[in-house]
N, C-alpha and C positions, 0 to 999 in steps of 0.2 A: 504494499499499499504506499503510495507516493503523496507527499504533499499536492493538493487540487486535482488530485486524479480523481474520475467521477467512480464512485463505487456505490454499488446499490445495496439497500438494505429492505431487508423483512422482519419485522418484529414480532414476537407471541409471548407468551408469560414466561417461558421457560426456554425460549429458542430466539436467537439472532442470526441470522443468514444472510451473509455476505457474497456480494457477486463483484470483484474487481478484474482487472485484465490477467489473473491468473486463475480466474475460473470462480465456481462457487463454493462456500464452506458454511457449514452449520455449527454454531456454538452452542452448546446446553449450559444454562446458567440459571441460577437461582436469583439474579440480580442484573435483567438486562441493562438497565441504567449505568451502573456502574461499568459493566461491558463498553457501552456505547462511549462512556467519557474517555475508555481508555485509547479505543480506536480514534477517538476525536483529537486525542494528542497529535496523531499523525498528519494533520491536516488534510482530511480527504474531504471532497464536494460530495454530500451523501445526495443518492439519487432515491426517490420514491414515486410514488403515483400521485398523491396528493398529501398535503402535510396535515390536513385534515383528518386522514384515516391514520396517518404514521406516526405524527408528533403529538396531535392532541391527547391522546391517551397518558402520554410520559410529562406533557408540559408543565408539572410541578415540579420536575426535578431535570430534565435535561433541555439545555437548550443550544440546539446544535450550532455550530460556528457558520458552517456554508454549504448549501444545498444546490441541488437541482430538481425543480418541481415538475413531473413530467406534465400535470394537468396546467399548471400557470403556462407552462412554455409553448404547451399546445394553443392555448388562448391568443397568445402574444403572435403565435405563427399563423392561425388561420380564422382569427376575430370570432371565434366560437367562445362557448360556456363550459368547456368539458372542466367536469368534475369528479372524477373517477372514484373519490369516497361515497358519494352521493347513492350507486349503485356497485357495489363490490366485485359482484357475481355477474355483472353485466356483459354481455358480447357483443354489445353495438356503439359500444364507444369508439368513435374513430378518430384516426389521426389524418393529417392533410395527405400524409405520405403512404400510409399503411392499410391493409387490412383489418377488419374488428380484432380488437383487442380480447384475445380469449386467454393466452397465459400471461397470469400477471405475478408471475414469479421475479425476484431481483434478478436474474440474468437476461429475462426478457426486457425488463425495466432500462437497464445499462445499457442494451443494445437501442432501445429507443432514442434515451438521451444522445448516443452517440450519431444518431441518424438528425435528431433535431440540432444538435450542435453544428453538423456539415451543413443544414439547410439555412441555419442562422449566419454562418460563414459565407454563404453565396450572397449574403443579401448585399447591397451597395453600402459603402458606409458614409453618412453623409457630413462627417465633421470637415471643419477647414483644413485640421491637421490630425487625422487619422493615426491612431495608435496600433500597437501590435496586437493586441486583440480588439476584435471587431465591434462595434458600438451596439451591435443586436445581441451580441454574446452577453455583453456587460449587462444589457437591460434583461437579459435571460438570469442572471445572476440576480439582480435587483427583483426581479419580479418573484423570482423563487424566495427570497429571503423575506418578500411584501406577503407571500403566503403563510410562510411559517409566522410571523408580527401578528398576521389576522388571527391565527391559533391562539397566540399568548395574550393578544389584547381581551379575548373572550376570556381567557383563563383568569387574567389578572383583574379586570374590571377598573372603572373610573373609580375613584375615591367619592364618596359623597356622605355630607354630614346629615342623615335625615333627619335630625331635630331643626337644623337651620332650614331645610329645605322646607318642612312644612311651616314653619315660621313665615317663609316667604308666601306660599300658597295661600295659607288661611285667609289674609285679608283681601284674597283677590277672586279666592274661587269658594271661600265661605269653610265653614268647620267640617271635619270629615263626618260624611252621612254616615248616620246607624244603622239604615236600609234603604232600600227602593223609593220608599214614599218619602223620606227626609230627603234622597238626592233630588228628586222631582220639585219637591217643594223649594230647595235650595236654587235649583235650575230656574224656576218662575221668578223668584224674587227678583235674580240678576237681569233676566229680561223686562221684568217690570219696570225696574229702574231707568230703562232705557225708553220704553213705549210710552211712559208718562208724559216725556217730553214732545212728543210729536201726537197732534190732533188726529183722534179717531181713530188708535192705533190699539186698542187694547188685544185684538186679535192678530196681529199680526207675527208671521213666523221669521223671526230676526236670521234665522237660517236659510230663509228662501229669498235670492238675492232680486228677484222679479218684487216679492212683496215689499223687500227695502226700499228697492227703486220707487215704488209708489209712495209709501211712506215719506221719503225724502221729498218727493214733490209735493206734500202738503205743507212743506214750510218753504216753498219756492226753488226749491234745487231740483232743476230738471237735469238728469244726468244720463249720459250714455250707459253706465255700468254701475256698479257699486265697488267698483275696487280700491283700494287702500290711496293709492297716489291720487285717485279722483277726490277723494273725502280730505284728505290732508290739508288743502289750502282754505278748507271751511272750518278748521279745527279751532283757531284761534277767535272766529267771529261767532261760530253757533255753537252753545253749550250742549244741543241734541246731537249735534255731530262729534262734538268732542266725546260725548258718552257713549254714542254707536262705536267708535274708533275703542275706547277703552274698554267695552263690551268685549269687541272682538279677540282682544289680547286676552282677556281674562277667559273666553270662550274657547282659546287655544289651549291654554293652560290646564284649563279644567278637562278638555275631552283626550287630549295629548299628553300633558304631563300633570295630571291630576293627582288623587289619591289611588286611582286604581294602576295606575303607571309606578308610583313608589313602591306600592307595596308587590306588584308582579315583578318590576324590574330591577328593583335595588335589594339585593341580599340582605342577609341577616348580618353580613359580617360589612354591610357598609359600602358595598360596590354595586355599581351601576355597568350591567352586562346585557349585550347584546351580540347577534350574530353578526360576524364581519365578513365581507367579502374583499379581496384582494385587487379585484380589477371589473369594473363595471362599466357597460357603454363605451368610450373613450380609454378607458383604463385607470379612472380615479377609485380609491378605494372607499366603500360604502358600508354602514352599518345601521340596523335595526336598534330597536328601544328608544329612539328619539336621540340617541348618542350625535349624530351630524345635525342636528339641526336644534340643539339646546338652546332655549332662550337668553339674551344675556342678563336678563332679571334673575334668572337662575342660577348662574357663574358663581356668585358667592356662596352656595352652597357646595360645590366643586371642592372639596378642601382636603387638603395633606391631613396624613394622620400625625398626632403629636410628636415633636422633634425633626419632623420632615418637611417638605417644602416641595412646590410644583415650580417646575422650570418650562418657562414657555419659549418657544421660538417660532415666530412668523417670517416665511420668506417676502420679502418687499416687494411690491411691482413685479411679482412672479412671472405673469403671464407675457406681459410686453417686452419682457427681458428674455424669456424664451422663442417669442416671436422674432426679436432680432437675431438671436443663435439660429433658429432653424431657418428663417429666411436667407439669411448670408446679409440683409441690408446693412452696409457698411456705416451710412448716417446713423440709422437707428441704432448699432452696435454702439457706435460713439456716444450715443445719448445715454445707451445702458452703463458706461461706465464710471456714471456719477450716483454718488447717494440717492437722489431723487431724479430720476431721468426724464419725469414730466417738466422738470424746468427748462432743460436744453430743448424739449419737444416744442413746448410753448414759444421758445425763441424762434424756433426753425419755422413753427406755422403761424408766428407774429400774432399770437393772442394770449389770453392769460391761462394760467395754469389749470385751472376746473376745465375751461373749454379745450384744452390739450388733454385732459386726461380722459373726457367725453369721446373726442375723437379718435383716441387711440383703442379705447372698448368698443368704440361704434365700430371700427374696420374689423375687431377680430368678431364680433358678435352679430355683423351684418347688418346692421342700424342704418339706415339712411335718410330718414325724417330728422326735421327738427333743425336744432342745433346741430346736429350730428352731420346731418348732410352737409352743411356748409363746410364744417370743420374736415369733412373727408375730400373734400376738393382741394385742400389744402395737405392733405396726407400724402395724397399722389403726388401733389409736386415735391414735397420733402423726403418721402420714403416709398420710391417707386418700387423697388424691389420685394418689400414686405408686401404692398400692396397687391403686387402682381402673384406673388406667392398666395394671398389670401384668394385673389379671384379664381386663380387656378385649382385650388382645393372645391371652391363653391361651384366650377363648372363640374368637376368631376363628382360631386355629389347629384348634380341636376340632371345628369347625363349616366349615371349608375357605373361609374368606372371607379373601381376599388381602388384605395390608396394606403400607403403605409406611414405611420407616426415616424419623425426623427429616429426613434430608437426601435422601430421595427416592428410594430403592432399593426396587425391587417385593420383596415377598416372597411368591413365588405358593403360597400356602397352601391352594388349591383342590386342589393335587396330594393332599391330606391324604385327599380322597375318592375319589382313584385309584389310590392305593399302598395295599394290604392288607396289606404287609408290616408295618407299623407302627399300633399301635393309634392312635384320636382323642387319647388322653391325651397321646401322645408328640409329637405335633405341636403339643400345647396347650403342653407344658414347651420345647419348640423356639421357639416365636412368642414365649411370655411371656420369654426370654433374648435372642432375635434382635433386640426392637426397642431394647434396649438396647445387645448386643455389636456389632450392626450399626452403630448411632450411633456408638460409640465407636471401631470401626474408621474411620468417615469422619472424625471428629475426628482422629485419630492421623494419617491419610493429609495430612489439609490441614495437620496441622502438621508433617509430616515434608516434605510437599512446600515450604512457607516456609522451612525449614532449608536444602533442597536449593537453593532459589534463592538465598539468603543465602550458601554456600557458593563461589557461581559467581565465577570468576575467580581461586579461592584453589586450593592444593592438596588440601585437605581434601574427602574424598569420605564419603558415607552409605557403611557396608559391612555392616549388619544392621537389619533392621526385624522387632521380637521383639514382636507384638501390641501393647503399648504401652511398649515399648522401642526406644531408638535409640543406636545405635552410630555414631561417626564417627572414620576415621584420618586424623589431621591432624600436620603439624609441631609438634613440642613446644613452639615459641617462639610458636604460635598457639594454643595449647590454651585460655588463658583467654578469648580473645576467641571462640572456637570455642562456651566454655560459655555466654558472653554472649548469642551467638545463639541458641542453643536455647532459653533463658530469653525472650528477648525474641520469637523467635517464636512459643512457644506463647500468650503474652499478645496479640500480635496477632492471631492465630486465633482464640482464645477471644473475643475483642473482637467478632468479627463471629458466630463458631458461634452463641455463648449469649447473644446480644444481648438486654440486658433481663430476662436471668434471674436476676442478680444472683449465680451461682454461680462461684466459683473454682476453676481449674484448677491444679495445682502440680506441679513436678518435680522428683525426687530425681538432681542431677547431679553426676558425679564423674569424674576424671582418672587415669588409671594407663597402665602399660606392657603389662599385660594386661587382659583382660575381668575377669577374678578381683580385678584392683588397683583397679578402677576401679568397685566394688560397697561 
């Protein structure tokens, strides 16, 4: 067994089967974790079908250093949703290059990993200065690590002070109901507090947009819809609208993050746990149990254990910096060398900073109306290479031509021709953003994997991956070291990920007793 060698493993309660270049061996043992730790010292890259299947049963005791997750790499190569742990005896899990998987032993796993490796090496390396290891292979390493991290996040959970959480919820949604009748009465009380401010609205269902629109018309507001941004301009001048907006916030807390959520998803150990997926859509990590949409007002209750802290790192302006990297636009890359890249963009567009930010975001998301439309014309002048890159992606989405992200993830846009539910224009907007968002997700996961590796041997643990934000739970005395690790890990990751681009990636890093304190 050599450092970095692809070594497949299969684990049961009393046996560890290993397949490496020398063949397959089976090791009988009454302590599989201890045996795996000894093998880990040699530095292999473990190969398995799925981290959820192989690592999850041992997540409390074994944190493998490096791995190759067949399901994660298959998702990268063919844009599918492979999860071999979902049906371990199935024979219809297909790989892009092979027949149905029937033999699921370590030897076959290693064979498939080597085939995947060759397919990745065959992909073009888009970096301005490619390295010895192709970018697609490095992405496969990071995606595999993210698959393990997803399992570990499920096991570890996000630390929550349930007493503090209850104290935040109670004034907004009412006392914890004792039964269904009490819950219904509390709900009516919240509704009535709003309805009484609108004439003739005693029977209005506040959860019905059409009825709410009619209710607003009774106070002279004839709006095309009841979206929050439509209501916001009237909050300061209308107590009724202000109450409606506040009601919506309370309703969201009550239905998504209320007492049922607290009882169901926060364990007796004070950990909020959900199901994590290492890559969905364009490649972002996602989670259930409200982990990815936790309202800001609840963050003070996400608290570190006594003697511990939360260290938060948030990538700054990551998608515009990624756009500069993946498009190869030298002028935009020059702007991305600054701490605040919107300042030089504003100078180039001859506008103020807020307008420059709108222009860059509009370019990536395909917005063309209003202020964004005017600013986009200046974007074409100042950053033609980046704009051409985005338009090419949009055209691919509209015409159903498959693309790959910067790191090699397939975006199967041929589905645009097969799915009549969405017009070609929507697929175009999806592709325009996915080539940036997907690449940003790849950078983020590579950074998270590097931080995870740096935390090995310490008590610190990653407890949340939120798009471009990383949260580490660590002993207070190690907080500064963890912050330094996050900063150094970003520099190391950007060095190979954006090699030759000249783009600078930055992170805002803070330390606090709660998630809110660390902002």
